[in-house]
C-alpha positions in Angstrom: 0.1 -0.3 -0.1 1.2 3.4 -0.7 1.0 5.7 2.3 1.0 9.0 0.7 -2.6 10.9 1.1 -3.9 7.4 2.7 -6.1 8.1 5.7 -4.9 6.4 9.1 -6.7 6.3 12.4 -4.1 5.7 15.3 -5.2 4.6 18.6 -3.1 5.4 21.9 -1.5 8.2 20.1 -0.6 10.9 22.6 2.9 8.7 23.4 5.1 6.1 23.1 4.4 3.7 19.8 1.7 5.6 18.9 3.0 9.1 18.9 5.7 7.9 16.9 3.6 6.3 14.3 1.8 9.5 14.0 5.1 11.2 13.1 6.3 8.4 10.6 2.7 8.3 8.9 2.4 12.0 8.6 6.2 12.2 7.0 5.0 9.5 4.5 2.1 11.7 3.5 -0.6 10.1 5.1 -3.6 12.2 6.8 -4.0 11.3 10.4 -7.1 11.2 12.8 -5.4 10.2 16.3 -6.9 9.3 19.8 -6.3 9.2 23.3 -7.5 9.9 26.8 -5.3 13.0 27.0 -6.5 15.8 24.7 -3.6 18.0 26.1 -0.9 15.2 24.9 -2.6 14.8 21.5 -2.7 18.6 21.0 1.2 19.2 21.5 1.8 16.2 19.4 -0.6 17.1 16.3 0.1 19.2 13.2 -2.9 21.5 12.1 -3.8 18.8 9.7 -4.4 16.0 12.4 -8.0 15.3 13.6 -8.2 14.8 17.2 -10.5 12.7 19.5 -10.0 12.6 23.0 -11.7 9.8 25.2 -11.4 6.6 26.8 -11.2 3.9 24.0 -12.7 1.2 26.0 -16.2 3.5 26.0 -18.4 2.6 22.9 -19.4 6.4 22.4 -15.4 7.0 21.8 -15.2 4.4 19.7 -17.9 5.4 17.6 -16.9 9.1 17.7 -13.8 8.4 16.5 -14.5 6.3 13.2 -17.4 8.9 12.4 -15.3 11.9 13.0 -12.9 10.6 10.6 -15.3 9.8 8.0 -16.7 12.8 7.9 -13.7 15.0 8.0 -11.7 12.7 5.2 -14.3 10.6 3.8 -12.6 7.5 4.2 -10.2 5.0 6.3 -7.6 3.5 4.7 -5.4 2.2 7.7 -6.5 1.4 11.4 -3.6 1.1 13.8 -4.8 -0.2 17.0 -2.0 0.6 19.3 -3.5 1.5 22.6 -2.7 -1.0 25.1 -1.7 -1.8 28.8 0.6 -4.2 30.9 -0.2 -6.0 33.8 2.9 -7.2 36.0 1.3 -9.5 38.4 1.5 -13.0 39.2 -1.3 -14.9 38.0 -2.8 -16.3 41.2 -2.8 -13.2 42.9 -3.6 -10.7 40.3 -7.1 -8.8 40.7 -9.8 -9.6 38.4 -10.9 -6.0 38.0 -7.0 -5.5 36.6 -7.5 -8.3 34.4 -10.7 -7.3 33.3 -9.7 -3.7 32.3 -6.5 -5.5 30.6 -8.5 -7.3 28.0 -11.1 -4.5 27.7 -8.2 -2.6 26.3 -5.9 -4.8 24.6 -8.3 -6.9 22.9 -11.8 -5.9 23.0 -11.2 -2.2 22.1 -9.6 -3.1 18.9 -12.1 -5.8 18.4 -14.8 -3.1 18.2 -12.8 -0.5 16.5 -12.2 -3.4 13.6 -16.1 -4.0 13.6 -16.7 -0.1 12.9 -14.0 0.3 10.2 -14.4 -2.8 8.5 -17.9 -2.2 6.6 -16.2 1.2 5.3 -13.1 -0.8 4.1 -15.1 -3.2 2.4 -17.3 -0.4 0.6 -14.2 1.5 -0.8 -12.7 -1.8 -1.8 -9.7 -2.4 0.4 -7.6 -1.1 3.3 -5.1 -2.1 6.3 -5.5 -3.1 9.8 -2.5 -3.1 12.1 -2.6 -4.9 15.4 0.1 -3.6 18.0 0.7 -7.0 19.7 4.2 -7.9 21.4 6.6 -10.5 21.1 5.1 -11.6 24.6 2.0 -12.7 22.4 4.2 -15.2 20.6 6.3 -15.9 23.6 4.5 -16.4 27.2 6.7 -14.0 29.4 6.0 -15.3 32.9 6.3 -11.6 34.5 3.5 -10.7 32.3 1.4 -13.7 31.8 -1.9 -12.2 31.7 -0.7 -9.4 29.4 1.0 -12.4 27.0 -2.6 -13.8 27.0 -4.4 -10.7 26.0 -1.5 -10.3 23.2 -1.7 -14.0 22.1 -5.5 -13.3 21.7 -5.0 -10.4 19.7 -2.4 -12.2 17.4 -5.1 -14.9 17.0 -7.7 -12.6 16.2 -5.5 -10.9 13.5 -4.8 -14.5 11.6 -8.3 -15.5 11.5 -9.2 -11.7 10.5 -6.8 -11.6 7.7 -8.2 -15.3 6.2 -11.8 -13.6 6.4 -10.8 -10.1 5.0 -8.4 -11.7 2.3 -11.3 -11.6 -0.5 -12.3 -8.0 0.4 -8.9 -6.5 0.0 -8.5 -5.9 3.4 -4.9 -6.9 5.0 -4.1 -7.4 8.6 -0.9 -7.1 9.9 0.1 -8.1 13.7 3.2 -6.1 14.9 5.1 -7.7 17.9 7.8 -5.3 19.4 10.4 -6.6 21.9 11.6 -4.0 24.3 10.8 -0.7 23.3 11.6 2.6 25.0 8.3 4.0 25.8 6.3 4.4 29.4 5.0 0.8 29.4 6.0 -0.1 32.7 5.0 3.1 34.3 1.7 2.9 32.9 1.0 -0.5 33.6 -2.1 -1.3 35.8 -0.1 -3.0 38.5 3.2 -4.4 40.0 6.4 -3.8 38.2 8.9 -6.1 36.1 11.9 -8.2 37.6 14.9 -6.2 38.2 17.0 -8.4 35.4 14.2 -7.7 33.1 14.5 -3.8 34.0 18.5 -3.7 33.2 17.8 -5.7 30.1 15.9 -2.6 28.8 19.0 -1.0 27.7 18.8 -2.8 24.9 15.5 -1.9 23.7 14.5 -0.4 20.6 12.8 3.4 20.2 9.4 4.1 19.5 10.4 5.7 16.5 12.2 2.4 15.1 9.1 0.5 15.8 7.2 2.9 13.9 9.2 2.8 11.0 8.8 -1.0 11.0 5.2 -0.9 11.3 5.1 1.8 8.3 7.4 -0.2 6.2 5.0 -3.5 7.0 2.1 -1.4 5.5 3.5 -0.4 2.5 4.7 -3.9 1.6 1.1 -5.7 2.8 3.1 -8.1 5.5 1.6 -10.1 7.7 3.5 -10.2 10.9 6.7 -7.9 11.9 8.5 -8.7 14.6 10.8 -5.8 15.7 13.7 -6.2 16.4 14.2 -8.9 13.8 16.3 -10.8 16.5 13.0 -11.4 18.2 12.3 -14.0 15.9 15.2 -16.2 17.4 13.7 -16.4 20.9 10.2 -17.1 19.2 12.2 -20.1 16.9 13.7 -21.3 20.1 10.7 -21.3 22.3 9.1 -23.4 19.6 12.0 -25.9 18.8 13.1 -25.9 22.4 10.3 -25.2 24.5 11.2 -26.8 28.1 14.7 -25.5 27.7 13.3 -21.9 27.4 10.4 -22.4 30.1 13.5 -23.5 32.2 15.2 -20.2 31.5 12.3 -17.8 31.9 11.4 -19.4 35.2 14.9 -18.6 36.3 14.2 -15.0 35.6 10.8 -15.3 37.5 12.2 -16.8 40.4 11.9 -13.4 41.9 8.3 -12.6 40.8 7.1 -9.3 39.9 6.4 -7.0 43.0 3.1 -5.9 43.7 2.0 -2.0 43.8 
């Protein structure tokens, strides 16, 4: 897909990967409709030609307002980037059910609702691209992020099935699986914090800008799945070929469980 002059909707656009996507897609000539909770942050980020819709994306009224206002302003939607998401560092047996429900509402049900709202319009116009920002944790379960991993596995499976369902309509579905990205992910998590060894390893993280560039490139070439950095494929492959060995290594890292707040 040629991004120039395409209309892109980006959720979770006020910071991190979402904000980087706004800049990257606008640099490539897209017209952007952006949404997040903070109107102030969106206004600081947005250029005059960006459409801003502030609100809680887990709210059905906000979801509908984002799609309708984009159609009213631009007349079409070519790309939907489901980026909004949240983490949860908590042992599975001790996690608060309210936190788990909130996790799945934003990480799975909000993207599903946005997909259901945008798909009829993409079908009518003859095609489009849906991007679901997952995680390497949706390919390789991380015990300090087990419930987050579960939500991202679900999002990945949703994307895989949706890709087959929408192929005949000319709609591509891209699943993005970032590794460690330099964002406020840990600070914004619903509860707990990562093991110290994981915190230290984040010095090897990629930037949000690098992730956004990979996403834009994937959209342009109609990619199916992107793992960024690409070295993440090595860990995924090892987990599939030698699951017991990888499990044992991850269990060692988890020997000191996430600390609850």
